[in-house]
C-alpha positions in Angstrom: 0.0 0.0 0.0 2.9 2.4 0.8 4.5 1.7 -2.5 1.2 2.3 -4.3 0.8 5.6 -2.4 4.3 6.6 -3.4 3.7 5.7 -7.1 0.3 7.5 -7.2 1.7 11.0 -7.7 4.2 9.7 -10.3 1.5 7.9 -12.2 -0.8 11.0 -12.1 2.0 13.2 -13.2 2.8 10.9 -16.1 -0.9 10.7 -17.1 -1.2 14.5 -17.1 2.1 14.8 -19.0 1.2 12.3 -21.7 -2.3 13.7 -22.0 -0.8 17.2 -22.7 1.3 15.9 -25.6 -1.1 14.6 -28.3 1.5 12.9 -30.4 2.8 10.8 -27.5 -0.8 9.8 -26.7 -1.5 8.8 -30.3 1.6 6.6 -30.6 0.9 4.8 -27.3 3.1 4.4 -24.3 5.2 1.3 -23.7 5.2 0.5 -20.0 7.0 -2.2 -18.0 7.6 -3.0 -14.4 10.2 -4.9 -12.4 9.4 -6.9 -9.3 12.0 -5.8 -6.8 11.4 -8.8 -4.6 12.1 -11.2 -7.4 15.3 -9.3 -8.2 16.5 -9.7 -4.6 15.6 -13.4 -4.6 17.1 -14.3 -7.9 20.0 -12.0 -8.4 23.0 -14.1 -7.2 25.0 -11.1 -6.2 22.2 -10.1 -3.8 22.2 -13.5 -2.3 26.0 -13.4 -1.8 25.8 -10.0 -0.2 23.1 -11.2 2.1 25.2 -14.1 3.2 28.2 -11.8 3.9 25.9 -9.4 5.8 24.5 -12.2 7.9 28.0 -13.3 8.9 29.0 -9.8 9.8 25.9 -9.1 11.8 26.2 -12.4 13.7 29.7 -11.6 14.6 28.7 -8.1 15.9 25.8 -9.5 17.8 27.9 -12.2 19.4 30.5 -9.6 20.5 27.8 -7.5 22.1 26.2 -10.5 23.8 29.7 -11.5 25.1 30.2 -8.1 26.6 26.7 -8.1 28.1 27.3 -11.6 29.6 30.5 -10.3 31.2 28.7 -7.4 32.7 25.9 -9.7 34.0 28.5 -12.0 35.6 30.2 -9.0 37.3 26.8 -7.8 38.6 25.9 -11.2 39.9 29.3 -11.5 41.6 28.9 -8.0 43.1 25.4 -8.7 44.4 26.7 -11.9 46.2 29.6 -10.1 47.7 28.4 -6.6 48.4 27.4 -7.3 52.1 31.0 -8.4 52.9 32.9 -5.9 50.8 34.5 -2.8 52.1 33.2 0.6 50.8 36.4 0.9 48.8 36.0 -2.5 47.2 32.4 -1.8 46.4 33.3 1.4 44.7 36.1 -0.4 42.8 33.7 -3.1 41.6 31.0 -0.6 40.7 33.5 1.4 38.7 34.6 -1.8 36.9 30.9 -2.6 36.1 30.2 1.0 34.9 33.3 1.0 32.7 32.3 -2.3 31.1 28.7 -1.0 30.6 30.1 2.2 29.0 32.3 0.1 26.7 29.3 -2.0 25.6 27.3 1.2 25.0 30.2 2.6 22.9 30.5 -0.6 21.0 26.8 -0.7 20.3 26.8 2.9 19.0 30.0 2.3 17.0 28.5 -0.7 15.2 24.7 -0.3 15.2 24.4 3.5 15.6 23.8 6.0 12.8 26.8 6.0 10.5 28.1 3.0 12.3 30.0 0.0 11.0 26.8 -1.9 10.2 25.4 1.0 8.2 28.6 1.5 6.3 28.9 -2.2 5.5 25.3 -2.3 4.3 26.1 0.6 1.9 29.3 -1.1 0.8 27.3 -4.2 -0.1 24.2 -2.7 -1.5 25.2 0.4 -3.5 27.1 -1.5 -6.2 24.2 -3.9 -6.6 21.6 -1.1 -6.8 23.8 0.5 -9.4 23.8 -2.7 -11.4 20.1 -3.1 -11.2 19.6 0.5 -12.3 22.0 -0.1 -15.3 20.2 -3.3 -16.2 16.8 -1.5 -16.1 18.1 1.3 -18.2 19.6 -1.1 -20.7 16.3 -3.0 -21.0 14.4 0.3 -21.3 16.6 1.4 -24.2 16.7 -1.9 -25.9 13.0 -2.5 -25.6 12.0 1.1 -26.3 10.1 1.5 -23.0 8.7 4.9 -22.1 8.1 4.1 -18.4 9.4 1.3 -16.2 8.1 1.0 -12.6 9.9 -0.9 -9.9 7.5 -2.5 -7.5 7.5 -4.9 -4.6 5.1 -7.8 -4.6 2.5 -5.7 -2.9 3.1 -2.6 -5.1 0.4 -2.1 -7.7 -3.1 -3.3 -7.3 -3.2 -4.8 -10.8 -1.0 -4.8 -13.8 -1.0 -7.2 -16.7 1.9 -9.7 -16.6 2.8 -8.8 -20.2 4.3 -5.7 -18.8 6.6 -7.6 -16.4 10.2 -7.2 -17.6 11.8 -8.6 -14.5 13.2 -11.6 -16.5 14.9 -9.2 -19.0 16.4 -7.3 -16.1 17.7 -10.5 -14.5 19.2 -11.5 -17.8 20.8 -8.1 -18.2 22.2 -8.4 -14.6 23.9 -11.7 -15.7 25.5 -9.8 -18.6 26.7 -7.0 -16.2 28.3 -9.5 -13.9 30.3 -11.2 -16.7 
């Protein structure tokens, strides 16, 4: 529904533009669409990038969990010993726990925060793939003399005839780009 709402102004603008130019209207418009979801599922480079992303994300999450577990163990130990600890030792253990918590918070921000390692890695993996998809769509558009090509997810448009689906051509073009 969101995608359809995003496309609605574009479609209306195109309809108004084509209605205003009689010769375009008389010749007809060649329209195609690409199923983004299918591209993601069938484009091998996307699958490879997803595997790489999953490995990285698992490593980051395991590191954060390890740090959290260490903090929890220190807290449990402190809770068991706090009645017999001197004020000086309590402050020392509290400072250690606080330092470890701050380190975990800093790690979390560094990796998962805005502009963090995860975001940069995602951009590093996705931008070249998105560029290739754009190039493939443009190549299919020029080769097939399309006037308009929409990219939609599986829930994008309410209805469109399958004859306008050029996803297979784009996937083929992506194979050519990869070689």
